[in-house]
Each structure stands twice: as C-alpha cells, then as structure tokens.
C-alpha atoms as an extended CHARMM CRD file, in Angstrom:
* protein
*
       267  EXT
         1         1  MET       CA            -35.1680000000      -96.0590000000      -73.6390000000  PROA      1               0.0000000000
         2         2  SER       CA            -32.1950000000      -97.0460000000      -71.7680000000  PROA      2               0.0000000000
         3         3  LEU       CA            -30.7780000000      -96.3890000000      -68.2820000000  PROA      3               0.0000000000
         4         4  THR       CA            -27.2350000000      -96.8240000000      -67.3480000000  PROA      4               0.0000000000
         5         5  PHE       CA            -25.6380000000      -96.0090000000      -64.1100000000  PROA      5               0.0000000000
         6         6  THR       CA            -22.1390000000      -97.3730000000      -64.3740000000  PROA      6               0.0000000000
         7         7  PRO       CA            -19.1110000000      -95.0660000000      -63.5370000000  PROA      7               0.0000000000
         8         8  ILE       CA            -18.0400000000      -93.2910000000      -66.5680000000  PROA      8               0.0000000000
         9         9  ALA       CA            -14.7200000000      -91.6610000000      -65.2820000000  PROA      9               0.0000000000
        10        10  ASP       CA            -11.2790000000      -92.4980000000      -64.6000000000  PROA      10              0.0000000000
        11        11  PRO       CA            -11.1020000000      -94.0550000000      -61.1810000000  PROA      11              0.0000000000
        12        12  THR       CA             -7.5240000000      -92.8620000000      -60.6380000000  PROA      12              0.0000000000
        13        13  ALA       CA             -8.3160000000      -89.2380000000      -60.9280000000  PROA      13              0.0000000000
        14        14  PRO       CA             -7.6650000000      -86.9420000000      -57.8980000000  PROA      14              0.0000000000
        15        15  LEU       CA            -11.2820000000      -86.4320000000      -57.0730000000  PROA      15              0.0000000000
        16        16  ALA       CA            -12.7100000000      -89.6210000000      -58.5060000000  PROA      16              0.0000000000
        17        17  ARG       CA            -10.9730000000      -91.7860000000      -55.9740000000  PROA      17              0.0000000000
        18        18  ARG       CA            -12.3060000000      -89.8290000000      -52.8750000000  PROA      18              0.0000000000
        19        19  ASN       CA            -14.4310000000      -91.5000000000      -50.3490000000  PROA      19              0.0000000000
        20        20  PRO       CA            -18.0710000000      -91.7110000000      -51.8150000000  PROA      20              0.0000000000
        21        21  VAL       CA            -19.5430000000      -90.1090000000      -48.8020000000  PROA      21              0.0000000000
        22        22  ALA       CA            -16.9850000000      -87.1500000000      -49.0310000000  PROA      22              0.0000000000
        23        23  LYS       CA            -17.9290000000      -86.6540000000      -52.7170000000  PROA      23              0.0000000000
        24        24  LEU       CA            -21.8100000000      -86.7730000000      -51.8630000000  PROA      24              0.0000000000
        25        25  GLY       CA            -21.2530000000      -84.4710000000      -48.7290000000  PROA      25              0.0000000000
        26        26  ALA       CA            -19.2470000000      -81.9870000000      -50.8660000000  PROA      26              0.0000000000
        27        27  ALA       CA            -21.8430000000      -81.8920000000      -53.5690000000  PROA      27              0.0000000000
        28        28  LEU       CA            -24.5330000000      -81.1440000000      -51.0420000000  PROA      28              0.0000000000
        29        29  VAL       CA            -22.4380000000      -78.5820000000      -49.1260000000  PROA      29              0.0000000000
        30        30  PHE       CA            -21.5460000000      -76.7010000000      -52.3430000000  PROA      30              0.0000000000
        31        31  SER       CA            -25.2000000000      -76.9300000000      -53.9940000000  PROA      31              0.0000000000
        32        32  LEU       CA            -27.2740000000      -75.9230000000      -50.7100000000  PROA      32              0.0000000000
        33        33  PRO       CA            -26.5640000000      -72.2010000000      -50.7650000000  PROA      33              0.0000000000
        34        34  LEU       CA            -27.6950000000      -71.9160000000      -54.2690000000  PROA      34              0.0000000000
        35        35  ILE       CA            -31.3060000000      -72.7600000000      -53.1790000000  PROA      35              0.0000000000
        36        36  PHE       CA            -31.4170000000      -69.6390000000      -51.1850000000  PROA      36              0.0000000000
        37        37  THR       CA            -30.6850000000      -67.0240000000      -53.8940000000  PROA      37              0.0000000000
        38        38  LEU       CA            -32.4940000000      -65.7040000000      -56.9940000000  PROA      38              0.0000000000
        39        39  ASP       CA            -29.8760000000      -63.7500000000      -58.8100000000  PROA      39              0.0000000000
        40        40  PRO       CA            -28.1490000000      -65.1170000000      -61.7930000000  PROA      40              0.0000000000
        41        41  LEU       CA            -24.4810000000      -64.3430000000      -60.7240000000  PROA      41              0.0000000000
        42        42  THR       CA            -24.4380000000      -66.8190000000      -57.9780000000  PROA      42              0.0000000000
        43        43  PRO       CA            -25.4160000000      -69.9040000000      -59.9140000000  PROA      43              0.0000000000
        44        44  ALA       CA            -23.1400000000      -68.8370000000      -62.7550000000  PROA      44              0.0000000000
        45        45  LEU       CA            -20.2700000000      -68.7250000000      -60.5230000000  PROA      45              0.0000000000
        46        46  ALA       CA            -21.0180000000      -72.0260000000      -59.1320000000  PROA      46              0.0000000000
        47        47  LEU       CA            -21.5560000000      -73.5490000000      -62.5770000000  PROA      47              0.0000000000
        48        48  ALA       CA            -18.0620000000      -72.2450000000      -63.6760000000  PROA      48              0.0000000000
        49        49  VAL       CA            -16.5340000000      -73.7710000000      -60.6510000000  PROA      49              0.0000000000
        50        50  GLU       CA            -18.1670000000      -77.1310000000      -61.2440000000  PROA      50              0.0000000000
        51        51  LEU       CA            -17.2170000000      -77.2830000000      -64.9270000000  PROA      51              0.0000000000
        52        52  ALA       CA            -13.5440000000      -76.4380000000      -64.0950000000  PROA      52              0.0000000000
        53        53  THR       CA            -13.3730000000      -79.3930000000      -61.5670000000  PROA      53              0.0000000000
        54        54  VAL       CA            -14.7200000000      -81.9390000000      -64.2160000000  PROA      54              0.0000000000
        55        55  PRO       CA            -11.1920000000      -82.8970000000      -65.3490000000  PROA      55              0.0000000000
        56        56  LEU       CA            -10.1760000000      -83.6690000000      -61.5860000000  PROA      56              0.0000000000
        57        57  PHE       CA            -12.9750000000      -86.2410000000      -61.4450000000  PROA      57              0.0000000000
        58        58  GLY       CA            -11.5060000000      -88.0030000000      -64.5140000000  PROA      58              0.0000000000
        59        59  MET       CA            -14.2800000000      -86.9920000000      -66.9230000000  PROA      59              0.0000000000
        60        60  ARG       CA            -14.5890000000      -85.5400000000      -70.2920000000  PROA      60              0.0000000000
        61        61  TYR       CA            -16.9530000000      -82.7090000000      -71.0140000000  PROA      61              0.0000000000
        62        62  ARG       CA            -18.5770000000      -84.7040000000      -73.9400000000  PROA      62              0.0000000000
        63        63  VAL       CA            -19.3070000000      -87.5930000000      -71.7860000000  PROA      63              0.0000000000
        64        64  LEU       CA            -20.6170000000      -85.3160000000      -69.0380000000  PROA      64              0.0000000000
        65        65  ALA       CA            -22.8750000000      -83.6150000000      -71.6110000000  PROA      65              0.0000000000
        66        66  ARG       CA            -24.3730000000      -87.1520000000      -72.6920000000  PROA      66              0.0000000000
        67        67  ARG       CA            -25.2160000000      -88.0950000000      -69.0120000000  PROA      67              0.0000000000
        68        68  ALA       CA            -26.6090000000      -84.5620000000      -68.0980000000  PROA      68              0.0000000000
        69        69  TRP       CA            -28.7450000000      -84.0000000000      -71.1340000000  PROA      69              0.0000000000
        70        70  PRO       CA            -32.0780000000      -84.2470000000      -69.0870000000  PROA      70              0.0000000000
        71        71  LEU       CA            -30.8020000000      -80.9240000000      -67.4800000000  PROA      71              0.0000000000
        72        72  ALA       CA            -31.0310000000      -79.2200000000      -70.8650000000  PROA      72              0.0000000000
        73        73  LEU       CA            -34.6750000000      -80.5190000000      -71.1580000000  PROA      73              0.0000000000
        74        74  ALA       CA            -35.5200000000      -79.1520000000      -67.7200000000  PROA      74              0.0000000000
        75        75  GLY       CA            -33.8930000000      -75.7310000000      -68.5450000000  PROA      75              0.0000000000
        76        76  ALA       CA            -35.7350000000      -75.4700000000      -71.6650000000  PROA      76              0.0000000000
        77        77  GLY       CA            -39.1400000000      -76.1400000000      -70.0700000000  PROA      77              0.0000000000
        78        78  VAL       CA            -38.4540000000      -73.5910000000      -67.3710000000  PROA      78              0.0000000000
        79        79  LEU       CA            -37.5340000000      -70.9760000000      -69.9000000000  PROA      79              0.0000000000
        80        80  VAL       CA            -40.6070000000      -71.5980000000      -72.0190000000  PROA      80              0.0000000000
        81        81  THR       CA            -42.8820000000      -71.6810000000      -68.9300000000  PROA      81              0.0000000000
        82        82  MET       CA            -41.4840000000      -68.3870000000      -67.7100000000  PROA      82              0.0000000000
        83        83  VAL       CA            -41.7080000000      -66.6350000000      -71.0030000000  PROA      83              0.0000000000
        84        84  LEU       CA            -45.2860000000      -67.7020000000      -71.4900000000  PROA      84              0.0000000000
        85        85  PHE       CA            -46.8080000000      -67.5500000000      -67.8330000000  PROA      85              0.0000000000
        86        86  ALA       CA            -44.4580000000      -64.9360000000      -65.8250000000  PROA      86              0.0000000000
        87        87  ALA       CA            -46.6780000000      -62.9340000000      -63.5520000000  PROA      87              0.0000000000
        88        88  GLU       CA            -44.4150000000      -59.9150000000      -63.4440000000  PROA      88              0.0000000000
        89        89  ARG       CA            -43.2000000000      -58.5560000000      -66.5990000000  PROA      89              0.0000000000
        90        90  ALA       CA            -40.9690000000      -55.7140000000      -65.5950000000  PROA      90              0.0000000000
        91        91  GLY       CA            -37.9820000000      -54.2250000000      -67.4350000000  PROA      91              0.0000000000
        92        92  THR       CA            -37.7750000000      -53.2110000000      -71.1820000000  PROA      92              0.0000000000
        93        93  PRO       CA            -40.1320000000      -55.0170000000      -73.6570000000  PROA      93              0.0000000000
        94        94  LEU       CA            -37.9890000000      -56.8860000000      -76.1370000000  PROA      94              0.0000000000
        95        95  PHE       CA            -40.4660000000      -58.7870000000      -78.3560000000  PROA      95              0.0000000000
        96        96  ALA       CA            -43.8290000000      -60.3780000000      -78.2100000000  PROA      96              0.0000000000
        97        97  VAL       CA            -44.9450000000      -63.9950000000      -78.6550000000  PROA      97              0.0000000000
        98        98  GLY       CA            -48.5830000000      -63.9040000000      -79.5370000000  PROA      98              0.0000000000
        99        99  PRO       CA            -50.3920000000      -62.2710000000      -76.4430000000  PROA      99              0.0000000000
       100       100  PHE       CA            -47.3270000000      -62.6830000000      -74.3790000000  PROA      100             0.0000000000
       101       101  GLN       CA            -44.6510000000      -59.7360000000      -74.1000000000  PROA      101             0.0000000000
       102       102  VAL       CA            -41.0050000000      -60.8140000000      -73.3770000000  PROA      102             0.0000000000
       103       103  THR       CA            -39.1610000000      -58.2520000000      -71.1960000000  PROA      103             0.0000000000
       104       104  THR       CA            -35.6360000000      -58.0510000000      -69.8370000000  PROA      104             0.0000000000
       105       105  GLY       CA            -37.0300000000      -58.9000000000      -66.4210000000  PROA      105             0.0000000000
       106       106  VAL       CA            -38.6590000000      -62.1780000000      -67.5870000000  PROA      106             0.0000000000
       107       107  LEU       CA            -35.4830000000      -63.2120000000      -69.3560000000  PROA      107             0.0000000000
       108       108  GLY       CA            -33.3870000000      -62.3310000000      -66.3010000000  PROA      108             0.0000000000
       109       109  THR       CA            -35.6190000000      -64.2840000000      -64.0390000000  PROA      109             0.0000000000
       110       110  ALA       CA            -35.6340000000      -67.3390000000      -66.4140000000  PROA      110             0.0000000000
       111       111  LEU       CA            -31.8280000000      -67.3840000000      -66.8970000000  PROA      111             0.0000000000
       112       112  ALA       CA            -31.4680000000      -67.3020000000      -63.1660000000  PROA      112             0.0000000000
       113       113  LEU       CA            -33.7100000000      -70.2470000000      -62.5120000000  PROA      113             0.0000000000
       114       114  VAL       CA            -32.0230000000      -72.2200000000      -65.4630000000  PROA      114             0.0000000000
       115       115  LEU       CA            -28.6810000000      -71.5150000000      -64.1700000000  PROA      115             0.0000000000
       116       116  ARG       CA            -29.8120000000      -72.6050000000      -60.6460000000  PROA      116             0.0000000000
       117       117  ILE       CA            -31.0960000000      -75.7900000000      -62.0140000000  PROA      117             0.0000000000
       118       118  PHE       CA            -27.6840000000      -76.5960000000      -63.7640000000  PROA      118             0.0000000000
       119       119  ALA       CA            -25.6760000000      -75.4070000000      -60.8340000000  PROA      119             0.0000000000
       120       120  VAL       CA            -27.7330000000      -77.3980000000      -58.1970000000  PROA      120             0.0000000000
       121       121  ALA       CA            -27.9720000000      -80.7620000000      -60.1370000000  PROA      121             0.0000000000
       122       122  LEU       CA            -24.6290000000      -80.8790000000      -62.1150000000  PROA      122             0.0000000000
       123       123  PRO       CA            -22.5630000000      -81.7350000000      -58.9550000000  PROA      123             0.0000000000
       124       124  GLY       CA            -25.0380000000      -84.8370000000      -58.2570000000  PROA      124             0.0000000000
       125       125  VAL       CA            -24.5360000000      -85.9420000000      -61.7760000000  PROA      125             0.0000000000
       126       126  ILE       CA            -20.7250000000      -85.8600000000      -61.3300000000  PROA      126             0.0000000000
       127       127  VAL       CA            -20.7810000000      -87.7450000000      -58.1200000000  PROA      127             0.0000000000
       128       128  PHE       CA            -22.9730000000      -90.4520000000      -59.3730000000  PROA      128             0.0000000000
       129       129  ALA       CA            -21.0360000000      -90.7110000000      -62.6050000000  PROA      129             0.0000000000
       130       130  THR       CA            -17.7540000000      -91.1310000000      -60.8700000000  PROA      130             0.0000000000
       131       131  THR       CA            -18.9340000000      -93.3710000000      -58.1080000000  PROA      131             0.0000000000
       132       132  ASP       CA            -19.6990000000      -97.1920000000      -57.9590000000  PROA      132             0.0000000000
       133       133  PRO       CA            -23.1630000000      -97.7070000000      -56.3970000000  PROA      133             0.0000000000
       134       134  THR       CA            -21.8060000000     -100.5390000000      -54.0950000000  PROA      134             0.0000000000
       135       135  ASP       CA            -18.9690000000      -98.3480000000      -52.8040000000  PROA      135             0.0000000000
       136       136  LEU       CA            -21.5440000000      -95.6900000000      -52.2420000000  PROA      136             0.0000000000
       137       137  ALA       CA            -23.8620000000      -98.0660000000      -50.2760000000  PROA      137             0.0000000000
       138       138  ASP       CA            -21.0440000000      -99.3770000000      -48.1900000000  PROA      138             0.0000000000
       139       139  ALA       CA            -19.5160000000      -95.9510000000      -47.4000000000  PROA      139             0.0000000000
       140       140  LEU       CA            -23.0560000000      -94.8200000000      -46.2550000000  PROA      140             0.0000000000
       141       141  VAL       CA            -23.1280000000      -97.6500000000      -43.6960000000  PROA      141             0.0000000000
       142       142  GLN       CA            -19.5390000000      -97.5920000000      -42.6760000000  PROA      142             0.0000000000
       143       143  ASN       CA            -18.7490000000      -93.7640000000      -42.6420000000  PROA      143             0.0000000000
       144       144  ALA       CA            -22.1250000000      -92.0980000000      -42.4210000000  PROA      144             0.0000000000
       145       145  LYS       CA            -23.6840000000      -94.7480000000      -40.0410000000  PROA      145             0.0000000000
       146       146  ALA       CA            -26.8220000000      -95.0110000000      -42.3350000000  PROA      146             0.0000000000
       147       147  PRO       CA            -29.1280000000      -97.8990000000      -41.4800000000  PROA      147             0.0000000000
       148       148  PRO       CA            -28.0370000000     -100.9720000000      -43.4430000000  PROA      148             0.0000000000
       149       149  ARG       CA            -31.4990000000     -101.8140000000      -44.5190000000  PROA      149             0.0000000000
       150       150  PHE       CA            -32.0010000000      -98.3780000000      -46.1070000000  PROA      150             0.0000000000
       151       151  ALA       CA            -28.4880000000      -98.3290000000      -47.6960000000  PROA      151             0.0000000000
       152       152  ILE       CA            -28.7120000000     -101.9550000000      -49.2130000000  PROA      152             0.0000000000
       153       153  GLY       CA            -32.2310000000     -101.4070000000      -50.2300000000  PROA      153             0.0000000000
       154       154  ALA       CA            -31.3530000000      -98.3340000000      -52.0310000000  PROA      154             0.0000000000
       155       155  LEU       CA            -28.4680000000     -100.0360000000      -53.7090000000  PROA      155             0.0000000000
       156       156  ALA       CA            -30.7550000000     -102.8560000000      -54.7870000000  PROA      156             0.0000000000
       157       157  THR       CA            -33.2420000000     -100.1700000000      -56.2850000000  PROA      157             0.0000000000
       158       158  PHE       CA            -30.2870000000      -98.4980000000      -58.0920000000  PROA      158             0.0000000000
       159       159  ARG       CA            -29.1480000000     -101.7180000000      -59.5670000000  PROA      159             0.0000000000
       160       160  LEU       CA            -32.6160000000     -102.4580000000      -60.9050000000  PROA      160             0.0000000000
       161       161  LEU       CA            -33.3310000000      -99.1800000000      -62.4690000000  PROA      161             0.0000000000
       162       162  PRO       CA            -31.8000000000     -100.2200000000      -65.8070000000  PROA      162             0.0000000000
       163       163  LEU       CA            -34.2690000000     -102.9440000000      -66.0250000000  PROA      163             0.0000000000
       164       164  LEU       CA            -37.0100000000     -100.3270000000      -66.5070000000  PROA      164             0.0000000000
       165       165  GLY       CA            -35.6950000000      -99.3090000000      -69.9250000000  PROA      165             0.0000000000
       166       166  GLN       CA            -35.5070000000     -102.9420000000      -70.9780000000  PROA      166             0.0000000000
       167       167  GLU       CA            -39.0080000000     -103.6460000000      -69.8020000000  PROA      167             0.0000000000
       168       168  TRP       CA            -40.3250000000     -100.5240000000      -71.5050000000  PROA      168             0.0000000000
       169       169  GLN       CA            -38.8860000000     -101.7040000000      -74.7080000000  PROA      169             0.0000000000
       170       170  MET       CA            -40.2460000000     -105.3170000000      -74.3470000000  PROA      170             0.0000000000
       171       171  LEU       CA            -43.6710000000     -103.9000000000      -73.4060000000  PROA      171             0.0000000000
       172       172  THR       CA            -43.6090000000     -101.6770000000      -76.5310000000  PROA      172             0.0000000000
       173       173  LEU       CA            -42.6500000000     -104.6290000000      -78.8060000000  PROA      173             0.0000000000
       174       174  ALA       CA            -45.1630000000     -106.9470000000      -77.2800000000  PROA      174             0.0000000000
       175       175  ARG       CA            -47.8960000000     -104.4480000000      -77.9630000000  PROA      175             0.0000000000
       176       176  ARG       CA            -46.7500000000     -103.7230000000      -81.4720000000  PROA      176             0.0000000000
       177       177  ALA       CA            -46.5740000000     -107.5930000000      -82.0680000000  PROA      177             0.0000000000
       178       178  ARG       CA            -50.4430000000     -107.8650000000      -81.0890000000  PROA      178             0.0000000000
       179       179  GLY       CA            -51.1880000000     -105.0520000000      -83.4930000000  PROA      179             0.0000000000
       180       180  VAL       CA            -51.5090000000     -102.3680000000      -80.7590000000  PROA      180             0.0000000000
       181       181  ASP       CA            -50.2180000000      -99.1530000000      -82.6140000000  PROA      181             0.0000000000
       182       182  ALA       CA            -51.2550000000      -95.6350000000      -82.2250000000  PROA      182             0.0000000000
       183       183  GLY       CA            -50.2190000000      -94.5930000000      -85.6170000000  PROA      183             0.0000000000
       184       184  ARG       CA            -50.0280000000      -90.8000000000      -86.0640000000  PROA      184             0.0000000000
       185       185  ASN       CA            -52.9360000000      -90.1380000000      -83.6950000000  PROA      185             0.0000000000
       186       186  PRO       CA            -51.6600000000      -88.0010000000      -80.8660000000  PROA      186             0.0000000000
       187       187  VAL       CA            -54.4750000000      -89.0270000000      -78.5890000000  PROA      187             0.0000000000
       188       188  ALA       CA            -53.8750000000      -92.7300000000      -79.1660000000  PROA      188             0.0000000000
       189       189  ARG       CA            -50.2360000000      -92.1230000000      -78.6040000000  PROA      189             0.0000000000
       190       190  LEU       CA            -50.9180000000      -90.5460000000      -75.2830000000  PROA      190             0.0000000000
       191       191  ARG       CA            -53.3080000000      -93.3990000000      -74.2030000000  PROA      191             0.0000000000
       192       192  LEU       CA            -50.8350000000      -95.9880000000      -75.2920000000  PROA      192             0.0000000000
       193       193  PHE       CA            -47.9490000000      -94.2750000000      -73.5090000000  PROA      193             0.0000000000
       194       194  ALA       CA            -50.1070000000      -94.1330000000      -70.1950000000  PROA      194             0.0000000000
       195       195  ALA       CA            -51.2490000000      -97.9000000000      -70.3990000000  PROA      195             0.0000000000
       196       196  THR       CA            -47.4910000000      -98.8680000000      -71.1370000000  PROA      196             0.0000000000
       197       197  ALA       CA            -46.4620000000      -96.6940000000      -68.0370000000  PROA      197             0.0000000000
       198       198  PHE       CA            -49.0590000000      -98.2300000000      -65.8880000000  PROA      198             0.0000000000
       199       199  ALA       CA            -48.0220000000     -101.8250000000      -66.9310000000  PROA      199             0.0000000000
       200       200  LEU       CA            -44.2640000000     -100.7420000000      -66.1660000000  PROA      200             0.0000000000
       201       201  LEU       CA            -45.4070000000      -99.5280000000      -62.5950000000  PROA      201             0.0000000000
       202       202  VAL       CA            -47.2910000000     -102.7800000000      -61.8030000000  PROA      202             0.0000000000
       203       203  GLY       CA            -44.3540000000     -104.8310000000      -62.8610000000  PROA      203             0.0000000000
       204       204  ALA       CA            -41.8820000000     -102.5690000000      -60.8660000000  PROA      204             0.0000000000
       205       205  ILE       CA            -44.1200000000     -103.0960000000      -57.6940000000  PROA      205             0.0000000000
       206       206  ARG       CA            -44.2690000000     -106.8100000000      -58.0030000000  PROA      206             0.0000000000
       207       207  ARG       CA            -40.4790000000     -106.9390000000      -58.5380000000  PROA      207             0.0000000000
       208       208  GLY       CA            -39.9440000000     -104.7040000000      -55.4120000000  PROA      208             0.0000000000
       209       209  THR       CA            -42.2350000000     -106.7990000000      -53.1390000000  PROA      209             0.0000000000
       210       210  ARG       CA            -40.3370000000     -110.0250000000      -54.3400000000  PROA      210             0.0000000000
       211       211  LEU       CA            -37.0990000000     -108.4150000000      -53.5990000000  PROA      211             0.0000000000
       212       212  ALA       CA            -37.9890000000     -107.2720000000      -50.2880000000  PROA      212             0.0000000000
       213       213  VAL       CA            -39.2000000000     -110.8200000000      -49.2130000000  PROA      213             0.0000000000
       214       214  ALA       CA            -36.0970000000     -112.1960000000      -50.6780000000  PROA      214             0.0000000000
       215       215  MET       CA            -33.6880000000     -109.8040000000      -48.9750000000  PROA      215             0.0000000000
       216       216  ASP       CA            -35.6110000000     -110.3020000000      -45.4920000000  PROA      216             0.0000000000
       217       217  ALA       CA            -35.2530000000     -114.2410000000      -46.0650000000  PROA      217             0.0000000000
       218       218  ARG       CA            -31.4350000000     -113.8290000000      -46.4170000000  PROA      218             0.0000000000
       219       219  GLY       CA            -31.2150000000     -111.8880000000      -43.1820000000  PROA      219             0.0000000000
       220       220  PHE       CA            -30.6180000000     -108.2910000000      -44.2830000000  PROA      220             0.0000000000
       221       221  ASP       CA            -32.6430000000     -107.1310000000      -41.4180000000  PROA      221             0.0000000000
       222       222  ALA       CA            -31.5460000000     -109.5570000000      -38.6920000000  PROA      222             0.0000000000
       223       223  GLY       CA            -29.9950000000     -106.9210000000      -36.4000000000  PROA      223             0.0000000000
       224       224  VAL       CA            -26.5910000000     -108.8200000000      -36.5790000000  PROA      224             0.0000000000
       225       225  PRO       CA            -23.5290000000     -106.6750000000      -37.3320000000  PROA      225             0.0000000000
       226       226  ARG       CA            -22.5700000000     -107.1890000000      -40.9520000000  PROA      226             0.0000000000
       227       227  THR       CA            -18.9880000000     -107.6310000000      -42.4280000000  PROA      227             0.0000000000
       228       228  TYR       CA            -18.0450000000     -105.8480000000      -45.6050000000  PROA      228             0.0000000000
       229       229  ALA       CA            -15.8440000000     -106.8990000000      -48.6030000000  PROA      229             0.0000000000
       230       230  ARG       CA            -14.9160000000     -103.3650000000      -49.4700000000  PROA      230             0.0000000000
       231       231  ARG       CA            -13.6120000000     -101.3680000000      -46.4740000000  PROA      231             0.0000000000
       232       232  GLN       CA            -14.2650000000      -97.4480000000      -47.2100000000  PROA      232             0.0000000000
       233       233  VAL       CA            -11.6820000000      -95.2630000000      -45.1130000000  PROA      233             0.0000000000
       234       234  PHE       CA            -12.5110000000      -91.6180000000      -44.6810000000  PROA      234             0.0000000000
       235       235  ARG       CA             -8.9830000000      -89.9950000000      -45.0800000000  PROA      235             0.0000000000
       236       236  VAL       CA             -7.6690000000      -86.3660000000      -44.3590000000  PROA      236             0.0000000000
       237       237  ALA       CA             -8.2150000000      -85.7290000000      -48.2730000000  PROA      237             0.0000000000
       238       238  ASP       CA            -11.7430000000      -86.5020000000      -47.8620000000  PROA      238             0.0000000000
       239       239  ALA       CA            -12.2510000000      -84.0490000000      -45.1950000000  PROA      239             0.0000000000
       240       240  ALA       CA            -10.3350000000      -81.5570000000      -47.2170000000  PROA      240             0.0000000000
       241       241  LEU       CA            -12.7190000000      -82.0350000000      -49.9010000000  PROA      241             0.0000000000
       242       242  LEU       CA            -15.5910000000      -81.3180000000      -47.8350000000  PROA      242             0.0000000000
       243       243  ALA       CA            -13.8790000000      -78.2230000000      -46.2790000000  PROA      243             0.0000000000
       244       244  GLY       CA            -13.0080000000      -77.0710000000      -49.6630000000  PROA      244             0.0000000000
       245       245  ALA       CA            -16.6160000000      -77.2750000000      -51.0960000000  PROA      245             0.0000000000
       246       246  GLY       CA            -17.7890000000      -75.0900000000      -47.9900000000  PROA      246             0.0000000000
       247       247  VAL       CA            -15.0420000000      -72.6790000000      -48.5250000000  PROA      247             0.0000000000
       248       248  LEU       CA            -15.8810000000      -72.3100000000      -52.2420000000  PROA      248             0.0000000000
       249       249  ALA       CA            -19.6220000000      -72.1000000000      -51.7010000000  PROA      249             0.0000000000
       250       250  GLY       CA            -18.8660000000      -69.1900000000      -49.1110000000  PROA      250             0.0000000000
       251       251  ALA       CA            -16.7420000000      -67.4020000000      -51.4470000000  PROA      251             0.0000000000
       252       252  ILE       CA            -19.3250000000      -67.5510000000      -54.2380000000  PROA      252             0.0000000000
       253       253  LEU       CA            -21.8150000000      -65.9990000000      -51.9720000000  PROA      253             0.0000000000
       254       254  ALA       CA            -19.3250000000      -63.4340000000      -50.7750000000  PROA      254             0.0000000000
       255       255  VAL       CA            -18.7310000000      -62.3160000000      -54.4470000000  PROA      255             0.0000000000
       256       256  SER       CA            -22.5770000000      -61.9310000000      -55.2110000000  PROA      256             0.0000000000
       257       257  VAL       CA            -22.9270000000      -59.8250000000      -51.9530000000  PROA      257             0.0000000000
       258       258  ALA       CA            -19.9890000000      -57.7960000000      -52.4990000000  PROA      258             0.0000000000
       259       259  THR       CA            -21.2320000000      -56.8330000000      -56.1040000000  PROA      259             0.0000000000
       260       260  GLY       CA            -24.7040000000      -56.0680000000      -54.8710000000  PROA      260             0.0000000000
       261       261  VAL       CA            -26.5220000000      -58.5130000000      -56.9480000000  PROA      261             0.0000000000
       262       262  PHE       CA            -27.3230000000      -61.0170000000      -54.3120000000  PROA      262             0.0000000000
       263       263  ARG       CA            -31.1440000000      -61.6680000000      -53.9840000000  PROA      263             0.0000000000
       264       264  PRO       CA            -32.2530000000      -63.8690000000      -51.0070000000  PROA      264             0.0000000000
       265       265  VAL       CA            -35.3260000000      -66.1470000000      -51.6260000000  PROA      265             0.0000000000
       266       266  ILE       CA            -36.8450000000      -64.6630000000      -48.3360000000  PROA      266             0.0000000000
       267       267  GLY       CA            -36.5130000000      -60.7940000000      -47.7620000000  PROA      267             0.0000000000
C-alpha cells in the first residue's frame, strides 16, 4: 500500500504550467454542470473533452490510468449495485442474475452514473497530478486569498499522506513478526484489517496534534503578513483557461439539450 502525490507530467506543457488556482477553478467549472444531469450523453461528451486535453497537460494516457485506477473500482461498484438493487427496472429485459432481472433501463442508468463518476473526478485527478502541492498552497493564499492557516495546514496534510502507506506496511509487518496472522479465515482477516486501521487512525491523530502544536510554535497563525519564496502570478492565459472551461461546459449542456436527451436531476 503506497500513496504518491508528486507531479507526474511535463511541467513545460501548455496547460501544466498554468496557475494552480486557474487549473483547479477550471476543473470545478467544467465538472459542476455534470452534477445536475442524469443522461449518459452529457458526461460522455465531457469525458471525451477531458481525455482530449490530457496531452496538453503533458501527461501520457498510461500514466493517467495508473493514477486514476480507483475510479475504475468505484465505477464497477456502482454498476454492480445498480444491477442488483435498482428500484426501477424499466425497459427491455436482457438477462437475469439469480432473482435480479437486468433491463436496458437499469444498464442505461448505471452507465450514466459510471460516466458521471469518471467525468466529475477525472479533472481533479489531472489537476493534482500536474500541480506541485506547494505551488497550489501558495496560489490559494496569493491569488484566491485563502486563509494561510487553512492552506498551509492542507499542504502539510497532503505532504504527510504518503506516510500512511508506509505506516500501514510497518504495522502489518510488526503484527506478522509477533505471530498475528489471519491465515485464510475471512472473519479473522476482517478483524485484523479493522485493528490495523484503528492503530493507523490513532497514529495519524497523534501526528496531526504534534504537527499543529509545532506549526503554532513557529508562528504560522501569528497574524503577521507572510512572505513567499514562490510568487504565483495569475496571467491572462489563466483567465482564458477558466473562461474556456465554462464555454466548453455550456456547449456540452447545449448539445445535450438540443438532442433531447438532457435529464435534469430536479424536474
């Protein structure tokens, strides 16, 4: 179990070198309209646009797939859940899984949800995969006027996340060295997992408390204006990125409405 959050893209790519706040804002502006629609066409078009812009961020599709693999697990979970527990089973029956009947309506709804998961989450994955966490924290304070206590605290948390994977491995090895092993018993495996997760949570809380005290002792919340080693400039190209994200999102919604497949969440 390992967690890595270092940038994995070419920093000289056209969109990778844009201001972190602009990239984050563009991802939010582009993804927000997808939350309010249930049809599969809108997220499918959005996903196509997102995949087309990946080379502009200096990323390879294979690298993006390695970073975004949890989305595939989430999509598979949604698909299985919808097939088994969907309340409405309209449409033409296709096949049956035990007592559950799979219809075209169920598959269409499940497909729309899976596409929405990918379309909403993928911009965030791309932004964080192409942005240095320190640059993002500095840009939030300098350009978005976020509170320094929040931005620096979030940066510290982001930097410490990879330690969770290392501590999980150490806890697992330590329990194995003491002879604590679940073997092939699924119940024992579940209990061992819960115990390890609880120990990891306790360690994370203790480290967070020590970090908060250390940051306060170093004057991170003194109220005095801070200086920055990295100046984050919001340029015209960054504003154009935000505007372009809004225009593309509006165009996708317009296409869905024009084709008659747009299904709002309310109404």
